[in-house]
N, C-alpha and C positions, 0 to 999 in steps of 0.2 A: 504493500500500500504506500509506503514511503517512496518507492521507485515510481509508482504510478503518479503520485501527487507532484513529485519533483518534475516529471516530464510535462504534466499539465501546466504548471506555472512557468516552467522554462519557455514553453511555447507562448503562453499568454503575455508574459512580460517582455518578450522581444517585440511583440506586436503593439501593445498598448502605448508605450512611450514614443515609439517611432511613427505611429499612425498620424498624430497631429502634424508632423513635419511633411508627411506624404500629402495630407489634405491641403496644407498651405501651399505646397508646390503645385497642386492642381488648381489653385485659385480660390480655395476655401478660406473662410475667415477664422479668427481665433475661436469665435463662438462655435462655428461648425466643427473645429477640432475637438472642442469639449464635448460636442454632441456624440462623437464616436464612442467614447467610454460611457457617456450618458445613456445612449440608446441601448448599448449592450447590457448595462446594469438594470435599466428600467425593464427591458424585455425579460431579463433573468428574474427580477423581483416579482413582476406580475405573473409569470408562469410558474414560479417556484412552488407555491402551494399545490398546484396540480401535478407538476413533475415529481415533487417529493412524494406525494401520495401514490403516484403511478409507479415509482420505484419500489415502494412497499409491496405493490401488487404484482408486478411482473418479475421482480427480482433485481437486486441492486447491481449485480455483475452484468446482467443483460442490459440494464439501463446505461451503465458505463460504456458498454460496447457500442450501442446505438448512438449515443452522444458523441463518442470519439469519431465515428464514421462521418456524421453530419458536419462536425467542426472541421474535419479534414477537407471536405468539399467547400466549406466557406473560405479556407485558405487559398484554394485554387481560384475561387471567385475574386478574392482581393487582388490576386496577381493579374487576373485577366482584364480588370476594369480600370478605366481612367476617369470615371465619373464619380464625383463626390456623393451624389445622391444614391447611386447604386451601392457604394461602399456603406453608406448609412443604412440602406435597406438590408444588405447582407448581414450587418452586425446585429440587427434585430433577430434574425434567424439564429445567428451565433449565440446570442444571449439566452434564447429560449432553451437551447440544448445545453448551454453552459450551466444553467440552474439544475437541470437533471443530473449532469455530471457531478456537480458539487454536492447536491443533496444525497445522491446514491452513494458516493464514495465516503462521505462523512458518516452516514448511517451504517455502512459496511464496517468502517473502522471502529465505530463505537461498540458494535456487537462483539468485537474482539477483546475489549478492555474490561478488567475487573473494576467494579464500581468504586472500591475504596481508593483506587489509583487513577481515576478517570481524568482528572485535570492534568496529572503528570503524563499520562499516555497521550492525550490530545496535544499537549505541549511538545512532546518529543516528535510526534507525527507532524506537527506544524513546522518543525524545523526543516523538513524537506521542501515545503513551499517557500520558506524564508531563504534557504540556500539558493533556490532557483531565482528568487527575486534579486538576490545579491549578484548573481552571475548574468542574468538575462539582459538587463538594460545595457551594460557596456558591450556585451556580445552583440546585441541588436544594433547598437549604433556603429560598431565596428563593421558589421555586415552591410549596413546601410551606406556607409561612406565608401566602402570598397566594391561592393557588388550591386548596390541599389535595392529598390523596393521589391523587385521580383525575387531576389535571393532571400530577403526577409520572409516572404510568403513561402518559399521553398523550404526554408529551415523550419518554419512553424508547421508546415504540412507534414514533413518527415517526422517531426516530434509527435504530431497527432496520430500518425500511423503507429509509432512506437508505443504510445500510451494505450492504443487499442489492442496491440499485441500483448502488453502486460496484463490488461484486463482479461483477455482471453485465457491467460495462464492461471488466473485466480480461481480458487474453488468457489462454488456457489454456497457461501457460508451461511446465508440467511434463508430461511424457509419462505417460499412464496405463500402468503397466508390464504387460507380458504375463504370463499365468499362468506362474509359475516364477521371475520376477524377485524377488518378495518372499516367496513361500511355497514355495520348493523344499523337498524333504524334509530335515528336520533344522534348518530355519531357525526360530528361536524367535519367538514373537509379540513378546516384549519385547527391548529392547536392554539386556541385564543389566548390562554394564559401565557404561552411562550411568545406569541406575537405582541401582546401588550408590553411585556418586559423588554422585548427586543427593540422597541422604539428608542430605548437608550442607545442601542447600537446605531440606529439611524442618525442620531444627533452627533455622534463622534465620527462615524464613517463618512459624513459629509466632508470633513477635512481630509480624510484619506483619498477621497475622489479627487479633490483639488491637487493634492500632492502627486498622485499617480499621473495625472494629465499634465501638470504644469510645473513641477519641480525642475525638470530638465529644461523647459522653456525659460523659467526664471533664472536658472544658472547660466544659460546662454545669454540672456539679456544683461546679466551682471558681468559677463566675461569670465566666468569661472570655468575651470577645466579639471576633471572631466565633467561633461554635462550631467552625467548620471550620479554625481557625488552624493546627492541627498538619498536616493533610493538605495545606493550601495551601503552608505553609512547606516541607514535605517535597518537594513537586513543584517548587517554585522552585529549591531546592538541586540537585535532580537535573538540572533544565534547564541550570543553570550549569556543572555538573561533567562531565556525560556526554560532551560533544563532545571533551574533552581526555583523559578517562580511557580511552576505547576506543582512541584512537590510540596512547596511551602503552603500553597492554597489547600491541598488535600489534608494537610496537617492542622492548620490553624483556622480554616474556614474560608469559603469562597467570597463571601461578602467583604470580609476584612481585607482581602487582597484586591478585589475588584474596585472598590471605592477610590483608593489612592491612584489606581491606574488612570481613572478618568481625570484626575487632577493633573497628572503628568501629560496627558494628551492635550489638554487645554494650554498648559504652559509651553509645550513644544510649538503649537500653532501660533501662540502669541509671539514667541521669539522670532518666528519666520516673518510675521507681519511687521514687527517693530524695526528690525535691522535688515540690511541687505549686503552683508559682507560674507567672505568665506567662513570666518569663525562663527558667525551667527547661524549660517545655514547648517554647518556641521553640528553646532550645539543644539539647534532645533531638532535635527534628526536623532540625536542621542536621547534627548528628553522625551520626544514623541515616541521613539522606539521602545523605551522602557515601559511606557504605559500601554501603547497599542499592541505590542507583542504579547503581553500578558493578559490583557483584557478579554480577548476572544475565548481562549481555552478555559479560562476561569468561569466566564459567563455560561458557556455551553455545559460545563460540568455541573454548575449550579441548577440550571433549568432542567437538565435531563434526569435529575433525581426523581421527578414525579411524572415522567413520560413512559407510557406503555412501550415495551420493546418493539412491538409490531407497528407502532406509530412514529418511530424515530425518523423515517423519511419525511413524514408530514411535519414533524417538529423542526427538522432542519430546513424544510421548505419555508416555514414561518420565519425562522432566523434569517435565512437568505433573503427573503422578501424585504425585511426591514433593513438589513445590512446593505444590500445592493441598491435599494431605493436611495439610501443615504449617499452611496458612492456616485450614483448617477446624477442625483440632484446637485451634489457638490461639484462634479465635473462640469455640468452644463451651466450652473449658476455662477460659479467662480470664473469660468471662461468669459461669460458676459460681463461680470464685474471687472475683470482684468482689462478687457477691451475698452470699457467705459471710464474706469477710475484708477486702474493700475493694480499692481501686485499687492501692496500693503492692504488695500481695502478688501480684496478678494480673500486673502489669508486671514485677515482680521475678522471677517464675517464668519469664517469657519471656526475660529477660536471662540467667538461669542456663542455659537450654537452648541459647541462641545461642552461649554461651561454649564449648560442646562441639563446635560445627561445625568449627572450625579443626583441632584435633587429629584429629578423625574424618577430615576430608578428606585431611590429610597422610598418615595411616596407610593408608587404603584406596588412595589413589593410588599410594603406594609399593608396596603388595602387588600391585596390578593391573599396574603397570609391570614388576615382577619376573616375574609370571606370563606376560606378553606376551613378554618376552625368552626365557624358557624355551621357550615354544611356537615361537618363531621358530627357536631353536637346534635344537629337536627336528625341525622340518620340514626344516631344512637338512641335518641328519644323515641323515634318512630319504631325502632326495633323492639324497645322495651314495651311500648304500647301494644304492639302486635303479639308479643309473647304473653302479656297480661290478658 
C-alpha cells in the first residue's frame, strides 16, 4: 500500500505544480491556472460520497484498478490537447476517479491496522505520499524544462500504469458486503457525523490548495530558486515529524495533538502572507508542515473510532469531500485574489480561514458528543421500559 500511494502522489504532484505554467503558456490567466486544481478537487469532493460508498460495495482493490485505468487515459488527454478549456474538462473526469482512488485505498489501508495503533499506522503510511510530494515537484519541473509538457504527461501516464499494476498484485483484503450491509433501509449515503467534523479540514485545507497551486509561482515571482522550495521543505518536515506525532497521538489522545496542529497551520500561512523572503518562505513551510503533516492522520484516527468497518469507504468519502472542497476553493479563490490584490492578500485570507478551524472543531465535537450521550441514554431507557 505504501508503494501504491507513493506512485499515486509521485504522478499527481508532477502534474499539479506544472499545470499552471502549461495553462499560462497556452494563454490562460492566473485564475484559470487555479481552476485546474480547483476543478479536480471540486469534482473529487462532490463525487467522493458516492465513490467511497461504491468502493465499499464493489471492493476496494477493484475500485483502485478502475480509477488507475481512467486516470491513465486522462494523462494521454492532457498531452494531446492544446486547449485550456479541454484541459479543465479532463481534470473534472480526473477528479471524479481520483476520489474513488483515495477513498478505496484509505479504507483498504485502515482495515489492515490495529485500532490501538491507528494514528501511528496512518502516519507511517502517509509518509509514502509525503516522500512523493518531496520528490515530484522538482522532478516535474526538471522534466518540464528539458522535455516539455508532453514528457510530463508521459511520466504521469507511466506512473499511473505502474500504480494499476501494484493494485492488481494486492489481495482483495476487504469483503464485498452483501446487499443490506451498507444500504439497509434508513442507512444514509453519507456519514454525517464524520462530514460535520470534517468541515474543520475544509477550513485549513483551503490554505493547502493555495500552497499547492501557487507556492512555486510565488517563489518564481520572488526570484527564489528552486521554485519548488516550499513544497520540498514542507515534505521534508512532514517526513521528520510524522513517525513521532502519530505514536504520540495514540498514547496521549487525538484531540490533545490535533488542536495544536491547527494553531501551527495558521501560523505557517500567516508567515507566508507577512514576508516575502527566502527565510520567511522556508520558515512558513516548516511551521505549516509541523501542523499539516500531523493533523490529517490524527483526525482520521479520531473519527474512525465510531465508524462501522463496512462503512469506512463512505466515511473516507465524507472526509475527502470536505478536504478536497477546501483545496479546490483555496486554489480557485486564492488564484483570483493573487491576480487582483497580490500574494500577501491571497495567503492572508487562507490564514484567517484556518484560524476558524480550531474553535469550529471544538464546538461541533462537543455538540456531537452530547448528542451521542443523549441517544445512548434514550436507548437504555427504552430498553428498560421494554423489559419492564
